One Martini backbone bead per residue (centre of mass of N, CA, C, O) as a GRO file, in nm:
protein
  183
    1MET     BB    1  -1.141  -0.192  -2.532
    2SER     BB    2  -0.920  -0.438  -2.509
    3GLU     BB    3  -0.917  -0.782  -2.456
    4TYR     BB    4  -0.620  -0.783  -2.348
    5ILE     BB    5  -0.673  -0.575  -2.124
    6ASP     BB    6  -0.917  -0.703  -1.984
    7GLN     BB    7  -0.764  -0.963  -1.884
    8LYS     BB    8  -0.569  -0.748  -1.689
    9LYS     BB    9  -0.747  -0.567  -1.500
   10GLU     BB   10  -0.697  -0.708  -1.223
   11GLU     BB   11  -0.392  -0.634  -1.206
   12PHE     BB   12  -0.436  -0.331  -1.181
   13GLU     BB   13  -0.615  -0.323  -0.940
   14LYS     BB   14  -0.415  -0.464  -0.745
   15THR     BB   15  -0.209  -0.249  -0.756
   16PHE     BB   16  -0.387  -0.018  -0.627
   17GLU     BB   17  -0.445  -0.159  -0.374
   18MET     BB   18  -0.156  -0.208  -0.278
   19LEU     BB   19  -0.078   0.091  -0.274
   20GLN     BB   20  -0.284   0.196  -0.073
   21LYS     BB   21  -0.195   0.015   0.158
   22GLU     BB   22   0.096   0.103   0.184
   23LEU     BB   23   0.043   0.409   0.219
   24SER     BB   24  -0.126   0.375   0.487
   25SER     BB   25   0.146   0.299   0.651
   26ILE     BB   26   0.222   0.588   0.612
   27ARG     BB   27   0.305   0.852   0.777
   28ALA     BB   28   0.119   1.188   0.814
   29GLY     BB   29   0.094   1.293   1.143
   30SER     BB   30  -0.150   1.114   1.190
   31ALA     BB   31  -0.377   0.898   1.310
   32SER     BB   32  -0.395   0.538   1.222
   33PRO     BB   33  -0.481   0.219   1.203
   34ALA     BB   34  -0.290   0.152   0.953
   35LEU     BB   35  -0.022   0.157   1.112
   36VAL     BB   36  -0.091  -0.135   1.272
   37GLU     BB   37  -0.207  -0.361   1.068
   38SER     BB   38   0.094  -0.493   0.976
   39ILE     BB   39   0.158  -0.580   1.255
   40MET     BB   40   0.330  -0.847   1.397
   41VAL     BB   41   0.236  -1.103   1.634
   42ASP     BB   42   0.328  -1.305   1.895
   43ALA     BB   43   0.061  -1.550   1.887
   44TYR     BB   44   0.017  -1.870   1.973
   45GLY     BB   45   0.265  -1.943   1.761
   46ASN     BB   46   0.211  -1.677   1.581
   47LYS     BB   47   0.170  -1.462   1.322
   48THR     BB   48  -0.021  -1.164   1.397
   49PRO     BB   49  -0.233  -0.923   1.345
   50ILE     BB   50  -0.363  -0.689   1.543
   51PRO     BB   51  -0.675  -0.686   1.441
   52GLN     BB   52  -0.690  -1.008   1.552
   53LEU     BB   53  -0.633  -0.921   1.877
   54ALA     BB   54  -0.765  -0.618   1.850
   55SER     BB   55  -0.868  -0.312   1.918
   56VAL     BB   56  -0.870  -0.012   1.707
   57SER     BB   57  -0.823   0.338   1.810
   58VAL     BB   58  -0.900   0.705   1.755
   59PRO     BB   59  -0.953   0.948   1.987
   60GLU     BB   60  -0.721   1.114   1.857
   61PRO     BB   61  -0.510   1.256   1.622
   62ARG     BB   62  -0.241   1.144   1.807
   63GLN     BB   63  -0.396   0.856   1.881
   64ILE     BB   64  -0.355   0.515   1.974
   65VAL     BB   65  -0.576   0.234   2.060
   66ILE     BB   66  -0.507  -0.079   2.219
   67GLN     BB   67  -0.737  -0.367   2.274
   68PRO     BB   68  -0.721  -0.654   2.393
   69TRP     BB   69  -0.882  -0.955   2.431
   70ASP     BB   70  -0.602  -1.066   2.550
   71ALA     BB   71  -0.411  -0.958   2.815
   72SER     BB   72  -0.155  -1.153   2.753
   73LEU     BB   73  -0.079  -0.971   2.473
   74LEU     BB   74   0.041  -0.696   2.559
   75LYS     BB   75   0.351  -0.751   2.537
   76SER     BB   76   0.361  -0.851   2.244
   77ILE     BB   77   0.251  -0.588   2.124
   78GLU     BB   78   0.445  -0.390   2.238
   79LYS     BB   79   0.696  -0.519   2.098
   80ALA     BB   80   0.606  -0.496   1.798
   81ILE     BB   81   0.582  -0.189   1.806
   82ALA     BB   82   0.874  -0.126   1.899
   83ASP     BB   83   0.998  -0.298   1.631
   84SER     BB   84   0.887  -0.097   1.459
   85ASP     BB   85   0.870   0.185   1.209
   86ILE     BB   86   0.644   0.427   1.311
   87GLY     BB   87   0.775   0.643   1.523
   88ALA     BB   88   0.655   0.507   1.799
   89SER     BB   89   0.569   0.465   2.137
   90PRO     BB   90   0.450   0.240   2.359
   91VAL     BB   91   0.194   0.234   2.618
   92ASN     BB   92   0.143   0.051   2.902
   93GLU     BB   93  -0.192   0.052   3.084
   94GLY     BB   94  -0.275  -0.270   3.139
   95GLU     BB   95  -0.533  -0.279   2.913
   96VAL     BB   96  -0.375  -0.081   2.723
   97ILE     BB   97  -0.240   0.063   2.426
   98ARG     BB   98  -0.052   0.362   2.377
   99ILE     BB   99  -0.015   0.589   2.102
  100VAL     BB  100   0.191   0.856   2.050
  101ILE     BB  101   0.203   1.092   1.790
  102PRO     BB  102   0.445   1.256   1.669
  103PRO     BB  103   0.560   1.504   1.530
  104LEU     BB  104   0.702   1.582   1.233
  105THR     BB  105   0.984   1.607   1.089
  106GLU     BB  106   1.151   1.698   0.804
  107GLU     BB  107   1.314   1.442   0.782
  108ARG     BB  108   1.083   1.241   0.807
  109ARG     BB  109   0.918   1.342   0.583
  110ASP     BB  110   1.133   1.273   0.362
  111ASP     BB  111   1.130   0.973   0.418
  112PHE     BB  112   0.837   0.927   0.350
  113VAL     BB  113   0.847   1.029   0.058
  114LYS     BB  114   1.038   0.821  -0.042
  115GLN     BB  115   0.871   0.578   0.021
  116THR     BB  116   0.645   0.657  -0.167
  117LYS     BB  117   0.800   0.668  -0.423
  118LYS     BB  118   0.885   0.380  -0.427
  119LYS     BB  119   0.606   0.246  -0.423
  120CYS     BB  120   0.525   0.387  -0.693
  121GLU     BB  121   0.738   0.261  -0.870
  122ASP     BB  122   0.663  -0.029  -0.821
  123SER     BB  123   0.388  -0.004  -0.954
  124LYS     BB  124   0.498   0.079  -1.239
  125VAL     BB  125   0.638  -0.192  -1.277
  126ARG     BB  126   0.391  -0.364  -1.267
  127ILE     BB  127   0.255  -0.229  -1.519
  128ARG     BB  128   0.475  -0.286  -1.711
  129THR     BB  129   0.471  -0.598  -1.690
  130THR     BB  130   0.185  -0.617  -1.785
  131ARG     BB  131   0.227  -0.481  -2.061
  132GLU     BB  132   0.430  -0.699  -2.173
  133SER     BB  133   0.224  -0.934  -2.163
  134ILE     BB  134   0.026  -0.814  -2.355
  135LYS     BB  135   0.209  -0.762  -2.593
  136ASP     BB  136   0.284  -1.057  -2.633
  137ALA     BB  137  -0.004  -1.144  -2.701
  138ILE     BB  138  -0.038  -0.971  -2.952
  139HIS     BB  139   0.197  -1.082  -3.112
  140LYS     BB  140   0.111  -1.381  -3.105
  141ALA     BB  141  -0.151  -1.331  -3.264
  142GLU     BB  142  -0.024  -1.234  -3.519
  143LYS     BB  143   0.164  -1.479  -3.571
  144ASP     BB  144  -0.111  -1.679  -3.552
  145LYS     BB  145  -0.333  -1.513  -3.731
  146GLU     BB  146  -0.566  -1.373  -3.545
  147ILE     BB  147  -0.436  -1.107  -3.639
  148THR     BB  148  -0.355  -0.819  -3.770
  149GLU     BB  149  -0.144  -0.569  -3.796
  150ASP     BB  150  -0.342  -0.340  -3.758
  151GLU     BB  151  -0.465  -0.460  -3.496
  152LYS     BB  152  -0.206  -0.448  -3.338
  153TYR     BB  153  -0.165  -0.142  -3.340
  154ARG     BB  154  -0.428  -0.079  -3.202
  155HIS     BB  155  -0.375  -0.233  -2.941
  156VAL     BB  156  -0.118  -0.086  -2.862
  157GLU     BB  157  -0.238   0.187  -2.846
  158LYS     BB  158  -0.444   0.122  -2.620
  159LEU     BB  159  -0.238   0.027  -2.422
  160ASP     BB  160  -0.074   0.295  -2.399
  161ALA     BB  161  -0.311   0.456  -2.292
  162ALA     BB  162  -0.371   0.283  -2.034
  163ILE     BB  163  -0.090   0.306  -1.908
  164ARG     BB  164  -0.097   0.614  -1.882
  165GLU     BB  165  -0.336   0.621  -1.699
  166HIS     BB  166  -0.230   0.439  -1.468
  167GLN     BB  167   0.011   0.619  -1.403
  168ASP     BB  168  -0.141   0.873  -1.343
  169LYS     BB  169  -0.288   0.743  -1.104
  170VAL     BB  170  -0.029   0.695  -0.934
  171ASP     BB  171   0.065   0.994  -0.932
  172SER     BB  172  -0.180   1.106  -0.787
  173ILE     BB  173  -0.165   0.929  -0.529
  174CYS     BB  174   0.125   1.029  -0.459
  175GLN     BB  175   0.071   1.324  -0.441
  176GLN     BB  176  -0.135   1.311  -0.211
  177LYS     BB  177   0.054   1.179  -0.002
  178GLU     BB  178   0.274   1.413  -0.008
  179THR     BB  179   0.079   1.633   0.084
  180GLU     BB  180   0.000   1.485   0.355
  181ILE     BB  181   0.281   1.484   0.469
  182ARG     BB  182   0.362   1.799   0.443
  183SER     BB  183   0.106   1.918   0.627
   0.00000   0.00000   0.00000
């Protein structure tokens, strides 16, 4: 691998991590704690994610149970979930909040597939932006006589191959998520 690509390797990894996290919040028909992880609750004067306020469990494939550590937060958590776009209504049972995940309609599946494709395209844009910064560094190195023109072309070829590999990985991740949503 080229030292120019190696310098930005962490940016590529962050792109994949961010994509995985974003896609985990898209509902695929079954319950997952990731569906509520990013929901922010007004608690103690701050916006706080649900996992920092309660335990989240999945006792059944279509159910999420949220048990706050402080019972006074039940109403706030219930409101935050109701205001979110997870496509399910919370039920306050006094000590816990139960969310029953309804089966997805074909229209809702299509919406989730569109969301998935948009997030994947956003990841590809981040990859291309990183590619441009690497390419600029390679061209600057050639201009500053740090590398020869032949070395520049070799670095650019390696860069293009790495970018194709990263974009193929994004495509693969997105295809898996789309299959999960459609099944």
